[in-house]
C-alpha positions as CSV (number, residue, x, y, z in Angstrom):
1,M,-1.0,31.2,6.9
2,K,2.2,31.4,8.9
3,F,2.9,28.7,11.4
4,N,2.7,30.1,15.0
5,K,5.5,28.7,17.2
6,N,3.9,30.4,20.3
7,F,0.7,28.5,19.6
8,M,2.7,25.2,19.4
9,A,4.4,25.9,22.7
10,T,1.0,26.5,24.3
11,A,-0.6,23.5,22.6
12,L,2.2,21.1,23.6
13,G,2.2,22.5,27.2
14,G,-1.5,21.7,27.5
15,L,-1.0,18.3,26.0
16,L,1.8,17.4,28.4
17,L,-0.3,18.5,31.4
18,S,-3.3,16.5,30.3
19,S,-1.4,13.3,29.3
20,N,0.1,12.0,32.6
21,I,-1.9,8.8,32.5
22,M,-1.0,8.2,28.9
23,A,2.7,8.8,29.6
24,A,2.6,6.1,32.4
25,N,0.8,3.6,30.3
26,P,2.3,3.1,26.8
27,T,-0.1,3.3,23.8
28,F,1.1,1.4,20.7
29,F,0.2,3.0,17.4
30,R,0.6,1.2,14.1
31,I,1.0,3.2,10.9
32,G,0.6,1.3,7.6
33,T,3.0,2.5,5.0
34,G,4.1,0.7,1.8
35,G,7.0,-1.3,0.4
36,A,10.5,-0.7,1.6
37,G,11.7,0.5,-1.8
38,G,9.0,3.3,-2.1
39,T,8.3,6.6,-0.3
40,Y,5.5,5.7,2.1
41,F,7.8,3.5,4.3
42,P,10.6,6.1,5.0
43,I,8.0,8.9,5.4
44,G,5.9,6.7,7.7
45,G,9.0,5.9,9.8
46,T,9.8,9.6,10.1
47,I,6.2,10.4,11.2
48,A,6.2,7.6,13.7
49,N,9.4,8.9,15.2
50,G,8.1,12.4,15.4
51,I,4.8,11.6,17.1
52,S,6.3,9.1,19.6
53,A,7.4,9.8,23.2
54,P,7.8,6.4,25.0
55,P,7.3,6.2,28.7
56,G,10.5,7.1,30.5
57,S,12.0,9.0,27.6
58,R,13.6,12.4,28.3
59,P,11.3,15.4,28.1
60,C,11.3,17.3,24.8
61,D,12.8,20.4,26.3
62,E,15.7,18.3,27.6
63,G,16.6,16.9,24.2
64,G,14.2,14.0,24.3
65,Q,11.3,13.0,21.9
66,C,8.6,15.6,21.4
67,G,5.7,13.4,20.5
68,V,2.6,12.4,22.4
69,P,3.5,11.4,25.9
70,G,3.4,7.6,26.3
71,L,2.9,6.9,22.5
72,I,5.0,4.3,20.8
73,A,4.3,4.6,17.0
74,I,5.5,1.9,14.7
75,A,5.7,2.2,10.9
76,Q,4.6,-1.1,9.3
77,S,5.5,-2.1,5.7
78,T,2.3,-3.0,3.8
79,T,1.0,-3.1,0.2
80,A,0.0,0.6,0.6
81,S,-3.2,2.5,0.1
82,V,-6.0,0.0,-0.3
83,F,-4.6,-2.3,2.4
84,N,-4.0,0.6,4.7
85,N,-7.5,2.1,4.4
86,A,-9.1,-1.3,4.9
87,A,-6.9,-2.1,7.9
88,V,-7.8,1.3,9.5
89,Q,-11.5,0.7,8.8
90,N,-11.2,-2.8,10.4
91,G,-9.1,-1.7,13.4
92,E,-6.0,-3.6,12.3
93,L,-4.1,-0.4,12.0
94,E,-4.5,2.9,13.9
95,A,-3.3,5.0,11.0
96,G,-2.0,4.7,7.4
97,L,-0.6,6.6,4.4
98,A,-3.0,6.4,1.4
99,A,-3.6,8.1,-1.9
100,A,-6.4,10.6,-2.0
101,D,-8.3,9.1,-4.9
102,V,-8.4,5.6,-3.3
103,T,-9.3,7.0,0.1
104,R,-12.2,8.9,-1.4
105,S,-13.5,5.9,-3.3
106,M,-13.2,3.6,-0.3
107,Y,-14.8,6.0,2.1
108,M,-17.8,6.6,-0.2
109,G,-18.0,3.0,-1.6
110,S,-17.7,4.2,-5.2
111,G,-16.0,3.0,-8.3
112,K,-14.1,-0.3,-7.8
113,F,-15.4,-0.2,-4.2
114,E,-19.1,0.1,-5.1
115,G,-21.2,-1.1,-2.2
116,K,-18.1,-1.4,0.1
117,A,-18.0,1.9,1.9
118,H,-15.4,2.5,4.6
119,P,-17.2,5.1,6.8
120,K,-14.6,5.1,9.6
121,L,-11.9,6.7,7.5
122,R,-10.8,10.1,8.7
123,I,-8.1,12.5,7.5
124,V,-5.3,14.0,9.7
125,A,-3.4,15.8,7.0
126,N,-2.6,16.1,3.3
127,L,1.1,15.2,3.1
128,Y,2.7,15.6,-0.3
129,P,2.1,14.9,-4.1
130,E,2.8,11.3,-5.4
131,D,4.0,11.4,-8.9
132,L,3.2,8.5,-11.2
133,H,6.4,7.0,-12.6
134,L,6.1,5.0,-15.8
135,V,9.5,3.4,-15.9
136,M,11.1,1.7,-19.0
137,P,14.5,0.4,-19.9
138,Q,17.1,3.0,-20.8
139,G,16.5,4.4,-24.3
140,A,13.0,3.0,-24.5
141,S,10.0,5.2,-25.2
142,I,6.3,5.1,-26.1
143,E,3.9,7.6,-27.7
144,S,1.0,6.9,-25.4
145,L,-0.3,4.2,-23.0
146,A,-1.9,2.4,-26.0
147,D,1.6,1.3,-26.9
148,L,1.7,-0.9,-23.8
149,K,-0.8,-3.3,-25.5
150,G,0.9,-6.7,-25.8
151,K,3.8,-5.7,-23.4
152,R,4.9,-7.1,-20.1
153,V,3.8,-4.4,-17.6
154,G,4.2,-4.1,-13.9
155,I,1.0,-2.6,-12.6
156,A,2.0,-2.4,-8.9
157,Q,0.8,-4.6,-6.1
158,A,-2.7,-5.8,-5.5
159,G,-3.9,-3.7,-2.5
160,S,-2.1,-0.5,-3.8
161,G,-3.7,2.7,-4.9
162,T,-1.3,2.7,-7.9
163,Q,-2.8,-0.4,-9.3
164,V,-6.4,0.8,-9.0
165,A,-5.6,4.1,-10.8
166,V,-3.3,2.5,-13.4
167,L,-5.9,0.0,-14.5
168,Q,-8.4,2.8,-15.0
169,M,-5.9,4.8,-17.0
170,L,-4.9,1.9,-19.2
171,D,-8.5,1.0,-19.9
172,A,-9.1,4.4,-21.4
173,W,-6.3,3.6,-24.0
174,G,-7.7,0.2,-24.7
175,V,-5.2,-1.7,-22.6
176,N,-6.3,-4.3,-20.1
177,R,-5.4,-7.6,-18.4
178,D,-6.6,-9.4,-21.6
179,N,-4.2,-7.8,-24.0
180,M,-1.1,-7.2,-21.9
181,E,1.0,-9.5,-19.7
182,E,0.5,-7.8,-16.3
183,A,2.7,-8.4,-13.3
184,E,1.6,-7.5,-9.8
185,L,4.8,-6.5,-8.1
186,N,6.0,-4.0,-5.5
187,N,8.4,-1.3,-6.5
188,S,11.6,-3.1,-5.7
189,Q,10.5,-6.3,-7.5
190,S,9.5,-4.2,-10.5
191,A,12.9,-2.5,-10.7
192,E,14.6,-5.8,-10.4
193,R,12.5,-7.4,-13.2
194,L,13.0,-4.4,-15.5
195,A,16.7,-4.6,-14.9
196,D,16.7,-8.3,-15.8
197,G,14.6,-7.8,-18.9
198,Q,11.6,-9.7,-17.5
199,I,9.2,-6.8,-17.9
200,D,9.0,-4.0,-20.5
201,A,7.7,-1.2,-18.2
202,Y,6.2,-0.6,-14.8
203,F,4.1,1.9,-13.0
204,Y,4.7,3.3,-9.5
205,A,3.2,6.3,-7.8
206,A,5.4,7.8,-5.1
207,G,7.2,10.9,-4.0
208,W,10.5,11.3,-5.8
209,P,13.2,10.3,-5.5
210,V,12.2,6.6,-5.2
211,A,15.0,4.5,-3.7
212,A,14.6,1.5,-5.9
213,M,14.6,3.7,-9.0
214,V,17.7,5.6,-7.9
215,Q,19.5,2.3,-7.7
216,L,18.0,1.1,-11.1
217,A,19.1,4.4,-12.8
218,S,22.6,4.2,-11.4
219,T,23.1,0.6,-12.4
220,K,21.2,-0.6,-15.4
221,G,19.8,2.8,-16.4
222,M,16.1,3.6,-17.1
223,S,13.8,6.1,-18.8
224,L,10.6,7.8,-17.7
225,H,7.6,8.4,-19.9
226,S,6.6,12.0,-20.2
227,F,2.8,12.3,-20.8
228,S,1.5,14.8,-23.3
229,D,-0.7,17.7,-22.1
230,D,-3.7,16.1,-23.8
231,D,-3.1,12.8,-22.1
232,L,-2.8,14.5,-18.7
233,K,-6.1,16.2,-19.2
234,K,-7.7,12.8,-20.2
235,I,-6.3,11.2,-17.1
236,N,-7.6,14.1,-14.9
237,D,-11.1,13.7,-16.5
238,I,-11.0,10.0,-15.7
239,I,-9.6,10.3,-12.1
240,P,-10.0,13.9,-10.9
241,A,-7.7,13.4,-8.0
242,Y,-4.8,12.9,-10.4
243,I,-3.6,16.3,-11.5
244,P,-0.8,17.4,-13.9
245,S,2.7,17.4,-12.3
246,E,6.3,17.0,-13.2
247,I,9.3,15.0,-12.2
248,P,12.3,17.3,-12.6
249,G,15.2,16.3,-14.7
250,G,18.2,15.1,-12.8
251,V,16.2,13.4,-10.0
252,Y,17.3,10.0,-11.5
253,E,20.8,9.5,-13.1
254,G,20.6,9.6,-16.9
255,V,17.1,11.1,-16.9
256,D,18.1,14.6,-17.7
257,E,14.8,16.1,-19.0
258,A,11.7,16.8,-16.9
259,S,8.9,14.2,-17.2
260,K,5.3,15.4,-17.3
261,T,3.2,13.0,-15.3
262,P,-0.1,12.8,-13.2
263,A,0.2,13.1,-9.5
264,V,-2.1,12.4,-6.5
265,S,-1.9,13.6,-2.9
266,A,-0.7,11.3,-0.2
267,L,-2.8,11.5,3.0
268,L,-2.3,10.5,6.7
269,I,-5.5,8.8,7.7
270,V,-6.8,7.4,11.0
271,S,-10.0,5.7,12.3
272,E,-12.9,7.7,13.7
273,D,-12.6,5.3,16.7
274,L,-9.5,7.1,17.9
275,S,-10.1,9.6,20.7
276,E,-10.2,13.3,20.0
277,E,-7.4,13.8,22.6
278,L,-5.1,11.3,21.0
279,V,-5.5,12.6,17.5
280,Y,-5.3,16.2,18.6
281,G,-2.0,15.3,20.3
282,L,-0.5,13.5,17.3
283,T,-1.6,16.3,15.0
284,A,0.2,18.8,17.3
285,A,3.3,16.5,17.4
286,L,3.2,16.1,13.6
287,W,3.6,19.9,13.1
288,N,6.0,20.7,16.0
289,D,9.6,21.9,15.4
290,N,11.2,18.6,16.3
291,T,9.2,16.7,13.6
292,R,9.9,19.5,11.2
293,K,13.7,18.8,11.6
294,L,13.1,15.1,11.2
295,L,11.1,15.6,8.0
296,D,13.7,18.1,6.6
297,N,16.6,15.7,7.3
298,G,15.0,12.5,6.1
299,H,13.6,11.5,2.7
300,A,13.7,14.3,0.2
301,K,9.9,14.4,0.0
302,G,9.7,15.3,3.7
303,K,10.5,18.9,2.9
304,Q,7.2,19.1,1.0
305,I,5.2,18.0,4.1
306,T,4.2,21.3,5.7
307,A,1.5,22.6,8.1
308,E,0.7,25.3,5.5
309,T,-0.4,22.6,2.9
310,A,-2.0,20.2,5.5
311,L,-5.5,21.0,4.4
312,D,-4.9,21.5,0.7
313,G,-7.7,19.7,-1.2
314,V,-9.1,18.0,1.9
315,E,-12.5,19.8,1.9
316,A,-13.1,19.0,-1.8
317,L,-12.3,15.3,-1.2
318,G,-15.4,14.7,0.8
319,V,-13.7,12.6,3.5
320,P,-14.0,14.2,7.0
321,L,-11.1,15.3,9.1
322,H,-10.9,13.5,12.4
323,P,-12.4,15.8,15.2
324,G,-9.0,15.8,17.0
325,A,-7.2,17.1,13.9
326,E,-10.0,19.6,13.2
327,K,-9.8,21.0,16.7
328,F,-6.0,21.5,16.2
329,Y,-6.4,23.3,12.9
330,K,-9.2,25.5,14.2
331,E,-7.2,26.5,17.2
332,K,-4.3,27.3,14.9
333,G,-6.6,29.5,12.8
334,M,-6.4,27.4,9.7
335,M,-10.2,26.7,9.5
């Protein structure tokens, strides 16, 4: 469905009229992201900028910020999905970026989170696909994940959605913590260890291009594992939220061929405790023309964050939209 700019003007006009109190009294809004070398952190920073409009700032129509009047959003670096969802559930963060599979499991209390449901999680939008990168030294290759047995492997940080998914995948090929030397590292640390020869491979799920990998590729060099179609189907059977995707050739220096890989959607999530008015306002701000410019001119993945794909896969996930976001999408005619 085409995005209606007239609708946005009406929605923002109503929001400005109804938010005088908020504008006079600042509301601080913390968004959990990920490590500085990944994709969540820059994307979270762009979203924070787009939805903010601090007290005293110039009006949007005079070249000022076009976010929620009185809102000061701050992107915080974290260990990503698992931490962000737990912090939103516990009220330590107002919002977070998180992988769809982890959000579903934590909301329902299933899989690794059996008996530990997070019922306060609510979705604002589907953002973009996160491609799983399996990074190895330049010239290195494997036939399948089974070849990682006995290797030194970066499995991402504890508290990350990547680690949860990767351990499930590896187990299906007979690889686990008992027969590999695993390293719990963030993306930047993993790239540094690989460059220094301290690990043989590492996993990281993120929207390409990933800054730490761009640097690794242009200095020491690297290779990416390309999964077979059969392996991608096997992974999809194990973790339905991970679907076949592709990292184009040329994204990273020296990696000229496309790499087939599984990918999972990144979501913007909030707590059900946030008011309908606030979440309606930030949803409208997320999809206004000003934020569109910020997304298009920021991290390369920002161009894939669109209102037209905001609800892709959300209904099937089983995690509810926040009523404020739902109100916005219904008024826009998307639901």
